[in-house]
C-alpha positions, -999 to 999 in steps of 0.1 A, spaced: 0 0 -1 16 34 -10 18 62 18 -6 82 2 -32 56 1 -24 48 37 -24 83 48 -60 86 33 -74 55 49 -62 68 83 -75 104 80 -108 90 67 -112 62 93 -97 82 124 -121 88 155 -102 120 163 -110 151 145 -87 160 116 -86 187 91 -62 202 65 -66 238 57 -45 264 38 -24 291 53 -53 315 52 -73 292 74 -95 280 45 -104 243 51 -91 219 22 -108 188 39 -120 174 71 -128 138 83 -161 124 92 -154 129 129 -147 165 128 -175 170 108 -197 149 133 -185 171 161 -190 202 146 -227 192 135 -220 198 96 -218 175 66 -181 174 52 -193 188 22 -202 219 40 -168 227 51 -163 240 15 -159 277 19 -158 279 55 -126 287 73 -111 276 108 -119 310 120 -158 302 117 -154 272 143 -128 288 165 -141 322 180 -111 325 205 -84 322 178 -68 355 170 -68 359 134 -36 378 129 -13 356 151 -29 326 136 -23 338 97 13 351 111 19 314 122 8 296 95 26 316 67 57 311 86 53 273 84 75 259 56 63 234 31 63 197 44 62 208 81 35 196 103 17 214 130 -7 205 157 -30 227 176 -59 223 200 -88 249 208 -123 253 216 -147 243 184 -179 260 179 -208 234 172 -232 243 142 -259 252 170 -235 279 186 -223 256 216 -186 251 224 
């Protein structure tokens, strides 16, 4: 099994909330666990940003941090996620 296929399998089947976003905070992809936790369908994340779900995230600081990450680097973050119904 190629590494890309293995990554895809792990991403899709993980019980942890996982997402990929660009350096501007636009979601590229979220897994089913993330969508379920937030109360959205996976397709609904198209056009959404990390800032739509993390009210406590400071936009200017986050954008600066993400833009300083070099290609190929991996980062993990944690934060309170806002559910579709407004709860945290």
